[in-house]
Structure formats: structure tokens, C-alpha cells
C-alpha positions as CSV (number, residue, x, y, z in Angstrom):
1,M,-16.9,0.3,2.0
2,A,-14.6,3.3,2.7
3,R,-10.2,2.9,3.0
4,E,-10.5,4.5,7.2
5,P,-6.9,5.9,8.0
6,K,-5.1,4.1,10.2
7,V,-3.6,5.3,13.2
8,M,0.5,5.2,12.7
9,V,2.2,4.4,15.8
10,G,5.4,5.6,15.6
11,G,5.0,5.1,11.5
12,K,3.3,1.6,11.7
13,V,-0.3,0.9,11.4
14,E,-1.6,-1.9,12.9
15,C,-2.8,-4.7,11.3
16,C,-4.4,-7.9,13.0
17,G,-2.9,-7.3,16.4
18,H,0.1,-6.5,14.7
19,L,2.1,-3.6,13.4
20,L,3.8,-2.7,10.2
21,E,6.3,-0.2,8.7
22,C,4.7,1.3,5.5
23,P,7.4,2.8,4.2
24,G,6.9,1.8,0.7
25,F,4.1,2.7,-2.1
26,T,2.7,-0.6,-1.5
27,N,2.7,-2.8,1.5
28,T,1.3,-6.4,2.3
29,C,0.4,-7.6,6.3
30,P,2.5,-11.0,5.9
31,H,0.6,-12.0,8.4
32,C,-3.0,-11.2,6.6
33,G,-1.9,-9.8,3.4
34,T,-3.4,-7.0,3.7
35,D,-2.4,-4.2,1.7
36,Y,-2.0,-0.5,2.7
37,N,-0.1,2.8,1.3
38,W,2.6,4.6,3.5
39,G,0.2,6.7,4.8
40,G,-1.3,3.6,6.7
41,Q,-4.9,3.7,5.0
42,R,-5.8,0.1,3.3
43,L,-6.1,-0.2,-0.3
44,A,-8.9,-2.3,-2.0
45,P,-8.2,-5.9,-2.6
46,R,-5.6,-7.2,-5.3
47,C,-8.6,-8.0,-7.2
48,Q,-10.1,-5.2,-8.1
49,W,-6.5,-3.0,-8.5
50,G,-6.2,-1.5,-12.3
51,E,-9.7,-1.7,-12.7
52,E,-10.9,2.4,-13.6
53,T,-7.0,2.3,-15.1
54,S,-6.2,-1.6,-16.8
55,E,-3.0,-1.6,-15.0
56,S,-2.6,-5.2,-13.6
57,V,-1.1,-5.6,-10.6
58,S,2.5,-6.1,-11.6
59,D,2.0,-2.6,-12.5
60,I,1.2,-0.9,-9.9
61,L,3.7,-3.1,-7.6
62,S,6.6,-1.6,-10.0
63,I,6.2,1.9,-8.8
64,D,7.9,0.3,-5.4
65,A,11.4,-0.1,-7.3
66,Q,11.0,2.6,-8.6
67,S,12.5,5.8,-6.4
68,T,11.1,8.8,-5.4
69,D,12.8,10.8,-8.2
70,D,11.7,8.7,-10.8
71,L,8.3,8.8,-10.5
72,L,8.4,12.1,-9.6
73,G,10.1,12.8,-12.7
74,G,13.2,14.4,-11.1
């Protein structure tokens, strides 16, 4: 399934009839559990995360706890 970009409405993505803000690296809809990136693109199911890189879900989610400067090596 291709991950189509969602139409952002005022910095929010529409998911299951609700608007979800996407300020972080990973953004989870509290209503259905679907994950989106900061650009509003739906992410693959968590059971598939790290499949190609051997990262765990906790490794990936820890990125949200880091500052932008840390992520960019600054």
C-alpha cells in the first residue's frame, strides 16, 4: 500500500473524522492508533517498524524525545 500524503488543514491531518496535529517525528491518533509523520503521511504499522534496519519501536519513538539540534548533529 502506498503511503499517500494527507491534506494538512492548518498544520493538522484528518484521521478517522478528527483533526490530528503533527508536530513531532511520530504522531499517533488517539482515536484509532494510526501513526503519522510530521508531514501528515501515514506510517506503516508498528509491527513493521525497524524491519529493514533492526531498530526497535522504542528506538524509533525515542527520536521524539530528542531536540532538533541533537537530531541534526548540532
